[in-house]
Structures are given as structure tokens and as C-alpha cells.
Residue, then its C-alpha position, 0 to 999 in steps of 0.5 A: m294734384p296732391l303731391q308736393r316737394c318740401n325741404n328742411e329750410a322752409p315749410c311745404l308750400y303750394s304754388n298758386a301759379f301752378a295749382s293744376s299741376g301741382l308743380e313744385r320745382r323750388p317750393n321755397h320760392q313760392s307764396r303760400t304755406l299748405s298748413n294742413s299738408i300731410l307728410l308722405a316721406t323723408t329721406l329716412h323713410p321712403p315711400v311705400i308703393l302698394l301694387s297688385s300682382n295682377e297689374t299689367a307689366a306696363v303698370k309694374r314697370a311705371a311703378t318701378s320707375l317712380s320708386i327710382d324717381f323717389g330715390r333720385v329726389l330723397g336719396k333712397n328708393g321707394t319700396i314696392i309691396y305687392d298685394t298686402f301690407n301688414t305693418s302699421t305706419t304713421f306715414p301714408v302709402l301710395v296705392i296704385g291700381t287699375l280698374g278691373y285689375s287691382p282687387l286693392l281698389q274698392l271703386q265700383n262707380s268711378s268717374i273714369q270707369g270706361k274712359w280711355e287713358s284716364y286717372t285720378h289722384e285722391v288722398v284718402t283716409n284709413p284705406f287699410p287697417g293700420i294705415s291712416s291715409a294714402l295717395s291713391v293713383v287709379g287708372s281707367d286702363k293700364r296707360g291711364t295708370v301709367y300717366g298717373i304715375y309718371a304725373l307723380s314723378e314730374q311733380i316731384g321734380v323728375s323731368p321726362w327728359s332726364f335721360w334724353a336731355d340730362v335734366p337733373v333732379a333737385p334733391s329734397t329732404s321731405l315730400h308732403l301730400s295735399p290735405t285729405g280729400t284732394i282729387h285730381t282727375q285727368g283724361p281722357p286725352s284730347v287725341k286718341y293716339r299721340g306718337i312720334f316718328i324717328n326718321d332719317e336716323e341713318t347719320c347722327l342718331t345711328s352714329w350715337a346709338r352705336t356708341r351707347f348700346p349693344l348691337a343686335s345679335s342678328d347679321r343686321n348689326r344695327p344699334f336700334t335694339s330693345s336697349f335703345y328702345a326702352h329709353v324711347f318707350e319710357l320717354i313717350l309715356r313720360l310725355k303722355g304719348n302712346y304711339l311710335w313709328p320706329a326708325m326705318k331708313n335702314s332699320m327693321f324694328y321687329v327684325d334687328d331685335v326680336a325683343n323690340g315688339a314684346l318690350a313695346d307691349d310690356f311698356g304699353v306703347v302702341m306701335g305702328t309703321s310709317h306712311h308707306e310701310p303697310m301691315a306692320r312690316a318695315y320697308r327693308e323687310q321687302e329686301q329679304d322676305l319678299d318674293g318677287k316685286w312690290d307691284w300688286s298688279l304682278n305679285k298679288e299672291y306674294l304681297t298678300a302673304f308678306m302682309r299676312a306675315g306682319a299681321e300674324r307677328s304683331k297680332g298679340w301686341e297693340t298695333v295701329y296698322t298702316m293700310g294701303m300701299r305705295g310704290e317701293g320705298d317711298t316712290e311712285s308705283p308705276t302700275l298702282t290704280a284707285p281700283q287696285l288700292e281699294e282691293i288691297i285695303a279690302v284684302q288687308q281687312e280680310i287679313l286682320n279678320a283672319t289673324h286677329g279672330s275678330r272683325a277688323s273694324d275693331l282694330p285701329k288703322v290709318w291710311a296716310l294720304y301723303k306723298v308718293i311720286i318722287t322725280m328729279e327736276f333741274y333748277g339750274y346750276e345755282h340750286g342743282f336738282a331738287k326732289y319733286e313730289k306728288r301725292e297721287v293717293g290723295k288725288y285718288y281720294q279726291q277723285g272718289l276712292q272709297v276708304p272703309d269707314d273704320v280706317t282713320l284718314l291720316w292728313t299731313d302737312d306739306n313738310y313745313g308745318n302747313l296743313l294740306r287738309t283738314p276734315y270736311p264736315n261730312e267726314t267728321t262722323r266716320t268711325g275711323g275719324a281723322g288725324v294728322y301727320y306733322h313735321v318738325n324735321y324733314v328730308g326733301r324739296p326744296k331744302i331738307y332741315e335736319w340740323i337743330n330746332t327751327i320750329q316756331l311753336v306758335k305756328t305749330w299751335e295755330q295749325m294744330h288748333l285748327a286741325y283739332e277744331k275741325g275734328a282731326r282728333e284720332v291720331w297725331i303723329v310728328n316727325v322728330g328726326d333723331i329726337k334730339p335736338l328737337e325736345i321742345p317742339m316734340t314736348h309741345f306737340l304731344d302736350m297739346a295732343y294730350d290736353m288741348s283744353i289748355h292750348l285753346t287761345p293764342t297766348s297758350t304758347t307762351t304760358w306753355l313755355e313758362t310752365w315747361t321752363s318752371k317744371t324743367f328748370s325753375p319758375d325764377i327764370a320762366s318768363a325769361v326763357a319763354d321770351i328767348l324761345n319765342r324770339y328764337g322762333r321768330l328768327v328761325n321762321r325767317r329762314k331755316y339754317e339749310t336754306l340761308n344760301m338760297p337767293p335772294f338772300v333773307y335779309s337786304t344789305l341795301f335797305y332798312d339796315e335789315a342784315v345788320t339789325a337781324l345780326e344784332e337781334w341774334e347777338t342780343l338773343l345770345e347775350d340774354t340766353s347766356r345770362v340766364y345759363e350763367g345764373l344757373g347752378e352747375t348741375w343745370r347747365d348741360a340741360f339748359y345748353q342742349m335745349v336752349l343755349h345751344p340752338v341760340g348760339a349755334g343759330k347766331t353763329v351760322n347767320e353771322l357767317y351768311i350775313k357777313a358773306e352777303m355784306g362782303k358782296l356789297y362791300k366788294t362792289q364798293r371796293r371797301t378794304a373792310t371787305n377783307r375784314l368781313a371775310t375774316e370774320a366769316r371764316a371765324a364764324f365757320a370755325r366757330d361753328k365746328e367748335i360749337s358742334a364739338e362742344y355739344n358732342g362732348i357734354n356730360g362726358g361725351k354722352w352725346k358724341g355723334i348726335m351733333c353731326q348733321v351737315h348744315i352749311g353750303y347746301t346746293l341741292w335739296y340734300e346735304p353735301s358730304s361736308d359743310v362748305m364755306p359760302n363764297l367770300e369776297y376780298v379786295s386786293d390792290a388791283d380792285v382799288p386806285a393806286s393812289g388811295i382815296m377816300g370812299v363814301a357810301g350811302q344807305g340804299a345805293v350800291g355806290d363805288v369808291d370812284e363816285r365823288e357825288i352820291v344821292l341818299l334816300k329821301m328824308d323827312p320827320y316821319l321816318p319809322p322808329g329805329q330808322s335813319r339816314w347815314i353815310d359810311v366813310f371808308a379808306d380804300e386802303g390802310t386805316l381811317e382815323a375817326p378817331g382811332d384806327m378803323d377801316e370805316a366810320r358811320v355818320n348818322i345825319e340829323v336835320d333840325w326840322s324847325s329850321a328846315p324849309k318846308g316842302r321839298s329841298t335838297a341838302a349838300l354835305t361835303v365829306q373831305r379828306n384832311d389836308t387834301e382836295d379829295a372830297v365827296t359831295v352827299l346829296l340828301p333829299i329833304f321833305n319837310p311837309p307842312a302838315v297839320m298835327e291834328d290830322l296826323v294823330g292816331r294815324w300811321v304816317e307815310s315816309g319815303g312812299v310807304v305806309s307799313i303797319e303790323a297786323a295786330h296794330f290796327s286802329a279799330l276792330e269789329t265784332k260781328n255775330g260773335v266773330s272777331y279777331v285775335e292777335v297771335p303773339f310772336y307769330g311770323k317774322t317781325h312781331s305777331a299776327v291777326k286771324l279770325w276767331p273762333v276758327s270754327v266760323e263758316s266762310l264770310t263775305q265782306s258784309t258778314a266778316p268783322k273789319l279791321r281798320y287801319d288809319f294812315f296819312t299821306f303827304a302827296e297824291y299817288e296814282d299807283v298804289k299797291v297793298r301788300m299783305y304779309l301772310g303766314g304759311s297756311r295753305n288751302h286746307d279745305m279746297t271748297r273754301p280757299l283762303r281769301y281776304a278783302f280790303a279796300v282803301d277809303d270808300n273804294e269797292a273792296i278787292v277780294v284776294q285768294p293768296v294761295g292758288d288752287a291745287r288739287l290734293g297732291e299738288d303744290p300751288e304756284g309759289w309754294a317753294d318760295s313761301v316755305i323758304t321765306g316763311g309765308w305768303n306775300g300778296t301784292t295787289n293794285v288799288t283800284g278807284g282812281s288816284l289817292k289824294a293826300g291827307r287822311h285815309e282808311l284801309g279796311v281788311w276783312l279776313l274771309e276764312p279762319g286759316v288766313v293769318i296776316q302778319k303785316v299790312v303795307v300800303d306801297f306808293g312806289g317806295v318799298g325797297a328790296n327786303g326780306l321782312g317787309p318794311p319796318e313799321s311806320l311812325i304813328m302819331 
């Protein structure tokens, strides 16, 4: 793009790294001087914007915003001149126009003519008498022009999130253009309608909006007025979206403020209504305007009139009409049938024909195949009641319900980011096409997640890239809750929808994060912040905050040091994030805090609370005095959580007061409690320990007890996984332990001199004795020092403790067959990355046609009972004719084909679904057949048979896998 920033300290520089976007956040830090650039404007000579008075209101609004953005950079706003420019100037001007609207444009055969939402930027010479050069912004339609305008705003350093996340603007003394003849063309967008759904806004967003915006003059007393929505509309357009489902929990977009509809059209935003609100009418309007019940079988006449009124009200504005009908609110209709749904849609088509004076097929329409049946099911006193949902509309479609060809089939995810359905090949030619309704926020079973960002961006990419390649390209809309604090997943989703061509590979998510950071903050921290956000996504993929109290606990406190290691990961992540924050200038810190530091700091605090509460349970069983310390630290974390929320609500002079108010600790039902609830904490007292006071010793992998005078540790061998060790904790049952200094416990790591240890199996006895007493504990350490030949181990994953664990991307070899192979998806999942078939357009495969992944490993003993455990992503059977499948074989044994996700009709959840979304994926465990597995070298072959299968980790279990949440740590490779 042609526009760049400059200052007096360095020549205007063009960034090699961001040549396609024209990005220049800190141009003096880049590498190449653009010697033939053209000075556009300075602080003394702000830009002149030439615009036709015939332009639409949307273009005029955007041009006004651009003139103000120039002022934020240069200190003085740009000047807008309509229709003519009679003054000679040595400075270039900006000429903005839309094909078909602006007589200023002398373009008859533009490359964007007739294309949807496209634009060009071009530096031209002598466009008008007295003007030597100009930057022209030409749009194919009004939104194309708007996007071309806001692209310039972003190039000069104005973030789309300047209002919503307080991203500041770095001032500059001058702006330059690229050389004459430079042309950039953008569009049409990859997805036609790209939008957001403001949902479940009743608590935090409403609380905040009431303090910021005048209430509506209607008796509704609602804050979501045109003053509020003006900020929403501008945000959507700056993010290159065009579509909105407005707040609807207790709001009515067209009623709460009668100016809302016209304002959306002025901005150029296409309006819709949510998946269960047909014909541009809000659910709450039923309460005040509908005569009779919301029941087609009993009240067809009044329902038709109600829907007709919605079409009449919105007919002058761009609208995507939600079609069909569901029960009252988002509930099951006890009387609705498939034939009635077909009748309802036919009536709605007739209404649109009558109200719009043209064929209804010319209007965009969606039919959301989403949940509608909601009942309550008791899950026991540990969990309480959970909302149980089915999707009978989807079931009707599966059974043959006829949907008009011009209606977009809006498929959904399972509310947790896993697609339920993608278009089948015979659906891709429908004129209405297909779309996706996706969630990065949700209220429903098995637990809601509304508090802060818990989205793993690379998982969103994996699912939406699949949807795009399968042909869902008409509508993408994402449930963003309160907008804040979901700035990053919202931006990522809309960026993919706008231009999928730069999101076509698994590494594109990291590239996107680096680009986003460079635009929003600085290229200097792009790599660091991308790494931080990728690691954050990995951690929250393990468990969303609202589900951390659901048993079993996410991390084992007995095996693999999972709980301690996870807390260390959070602590390291917070340290790295704080270091970046401290290195920023003061003006940039509020924005960084909101979008990066806060989720990391708040997430670490809540995880610390739950981890220490869970460790306290183990310590209480072992009767450690440190139990009370853990309880104290957990209580401090609970208090710190409240302080962090108060900090957020107080930033920027209290601008966001009320937005960070979501309850997120202590859920027992599917919905939030009335306030955060401290998890149960354990304590020990004098009654829990012997009065005499003795020394306690605990070993890894055993609950133990302070009275036990002999304990057995986990087996130790020379091939423990990297980072793993054998240890004992020594603690006092009362008082302090000197080791040296006052402490309540000390950990002793055990090392073995393997060159001196006897070959084969043996047991070492260690004695831990209290000074000057006879109080002693014997620690038995089983040792296995195998007489292995090193040549047999080289290049192989080595068994330790009855387990071989391999990250899926660490294969020994992979094949390519008929152009099909595998790709690594970096940062996907819970521990490292993932692997999937590539390209995703491949048809179903068999073991003979699929490429093979090979994992070489070595065992020291013969085993009869062998299991293969596959740790998978959360993907579901999005094509019921092609359920997810993989195959594996050990050595030359016959391959075993596994379908990890059970069959389920559209509208039903497969067995194990709730556990899969809580834990972040499916786990498949299969017994290996073919007799015993001899000691020595082996090969595990894996074939993925459908492109939706995503594997994170491969484990061969010989009976040694302990309780875990992440799978055993990766084995040692020689």
C-alpha cells in the first residue's frame, strides 16, 4: 500500500517485513530508505481529502474519521473538500470515490468494477489542474471505499481498537507516499458477510454502558442506543467486517433507540438478528407486540403479521434476514414440525416479496441450524443441574426438510469451537451458499465461559480453514459476548473472513500474531508477543477457567509433576509478559494490559488458586504442616484475583468500570454463582498429626502418610523423560525443618551413578533420619539399569517406566502419497503442537491410500498387554458420511482402524462430548492385538484417514501410564 509514516529523525523508510500492508509503526527501526517517495503532509500542511457530494453517508463518515485520524498523527486534522479543488498545491491530495457515485473518478474499466467490497489505492500524476500528484482511493461499492479509507488509517498507525482497547497513536511530523504508479488492489473479501454477535451482555457490558452512554428516551431505559452502536459500527468496519447481530438478551435494537437502524445503514453495516429471532425482530419484541402465543400451530395469523412488521421496518436498510422459527426464546417448540417449518419459510419468502417490491431471492437470508431444545438434567450434587440441548431443526434438515436454494445454511460449532457440520459436495452449488456461526464466548452446558479470553487461535484457524475449504463462504459470524475482553480472537476471526489467502497454512496464525503486534504496538516486540499469546492459548486450551473445579482436576498432583510444572509455566509466562510490558512506553501500557498482560496475569492467579487448593488435598492426606501454607497462598490468590479485576476496571481513569465483573470462580452449576466462591481449602491441626511430632517423607507417585516408615518410589532407569526425576519430600509434622534455614519441607532429588549401578533390576534402600533421634524412614528405590546396546537405541524413543510418549510432530519419518502428506500445526493443543492431513480437501483415505507417519521406539522387556493412546484435538464428525478415523499398527501387525468420535445425528452430541470440551480434546485408547511385544526395536505406524483428525500426542502404554491431564511427558530419544 502506498502510504507511510516519516519523522524528522530519519528518512521515510519502507518495511520489507510488511510490504503487503504498508505497515509503518516505527519506520526509523526498519531497513530501507524509499528515496523516491512523495511528501504527502506535514504538521503544518495536513492532507486535503477530495470527495464527491454524491457519495453515500457511509463513505462520508469514513472520510471524516480519516481526517480526524490524520489529526491524531500530525496534530491537525485533514481537510475535506467536496466536488472541486480550485487551489494549486505542491502537496498531493487524497481523492476518494466510489465507482458509479463519484464524477471525480474517470475510470471506466477499473479492475474492481462490479466486484463486492473491493478497492484500489493508486498514486497518480496530474489528476487535476494545479495538482501534481494524488493518492486515489477507489471503491467498487460503498463498503469497498470505506475499507480503502480505513486501510489508510491503519497504515498511519491508527488501530481499529483505539476506542475499544485504548490503543494510542504515535505522533509523526510527516507522511509520505510511495512512488508514482504504485497500485494496491484488495478484494473481494473471502467471505461475503462477516460479523459479530453481541450476546449475554446483560451483566458486564450493560453495567459498563450505563456509565458511558445516555439511556434511551423510551421507557425501556436501555443503554444500547445509537451512541453506543456508533462505536460498534465503526469497530466492525475498521476490522473489515460488515454484519452485526445486536445485543438481544434483554435488548431490542430497533426499539430501544429508534435511531439505531438508520445509523447502521449510514455507517454501511448490514444488520441481522440472532439464530432464533426471525425476520429482523428481537425476541423481547414478542412480549410487547405479539398478540397471542409464539406458536405457529395456534397463532399463524398474528405471527405472520408480527414478522411482516419486521420486514416493513427494515426494508430500507441492508439486512440479512434470519429465517425459520423456533420455540419462544431459545427453547423447544412443543408443536413445531418439519412441514410447519417449510410453511413458515414459504410465508416469510412471500412477506419479503411483498415488502421489498422484488423477488425475495435477491435478499440475503440465513437459516441457522442450531440448538433449540433445552431441558435440565441433574448431574449429581458435585455438578448440580446442567442445561441439556438438542438441535431439532438440524435433525429435520437431516431427515429431508426442504430449504429454499437462496437461503444460506448457517452451520455452527458445538459452542466450544468444534464444527458440527461442513457443506457436503452436493450443497456447494446452492445460490444461498453456506456459512458458520462460531463461538469464542458461550453460556450453556457443560459450563459457560464468559470471563476472559480462553481461545486458542490456532484451533480457530484449523476449524475455520476447514470450513472455508469445504465451501462455507457466504456468512461467518462469531459470538463475542461483550466484545471486551475478546479483542484478539474477534480480530483474528474477522481477518480470516476478510482475506483467507494469507491464512492458508498452519504457520499463518503465528505470522498473524506478529503482524497484529507490529500494527498495534511495535515490530520490536512482535516475536515475543506472538510467542506469549501462543503459549497462553496452549495453557487455556487445557481447561477454561470456569471449569477448573470440575473433577478430575486438570493436573495430576501425584504423577509427572504436572501440577507444579503447570504453575511454573504460568509463572514464567507472566514474567515474560511483564518484561515486555515494562519495556513499553507509558502511553502504550493500558492497551497492552487490556489485551495481553491482564489475561496472562489473571489466568495465572486463578490457576494458582486451584492448583494450590488441589495440592492441599494431597498434603492433608500426608498430614504435612505445609497444608496450611498452601491454604494461605490460595486465599492470597483469591484476594489477588479481586485486585486484578479492580485494576482493570480502573485503567484509563475508570473508562472500563464495570466491564470486568464476570463471576468466574466456584462454579457448581452450568451457569455462574451469584459471586465468586473460594474452593474448599484443607488445613491440618494438632488433631491431624501425632502429638510427639515426627518427620514425614513422601515420594513421587504415592499418597503416603506421615506414619509410614517405609515408602517405595517410582522405578528409576537411565532413560527418564527429559525434565523428569525421582525425588522425596522431607517434612516436619509440626514446627519448622532446618535444611538449612526454616522451612516446612525440603525436596531431595535422587541421582544414580549408572556406570556403577548393577545391570538389570535391583532396589536401592535410602535412609532419611532425623538428627540426634531414632526417627528414620526407609526409602526403597526400584532401579532398572538395562544392558542395552546403544546402537539399538539411536534415533528411537526409549521406553521408561512402561511408557513411550511422543509428541505427534516428532515422527521418525512421514510419507507423501498422491500429493497428500502431513503438516505440523504449531502450538495446537495442550503440550506442543499437532499433526493433520494436508491438504484438507483430500477425500476419505484407507490405510493403503493414506500416507504413513512412522514412530520408532525401543522397549527393554516383553509385554503382553499393550495399549496405544492417541491424544486428539476436539474436532467432531462434521461430515456424517465421513466420520473421523485413523489407523495404527505396531510392527507388522494388522492395522487397527479407530473412529474416535462416536456417531450422532445432527442435533445430538456423541458420547463423551462433554468431557472432550472440558479437557480440550478426545483421547482414544485401543488394545494392540497380535500377541506379545518382544523387547527391542519397534515401529508404530499411524495413518490419518480423514482431514479433520488432529493428533497431538502418541503414547504406547505397557501399563505404566499414571493419572494425568496432559498425557505422559515426552520420552527420551537417543
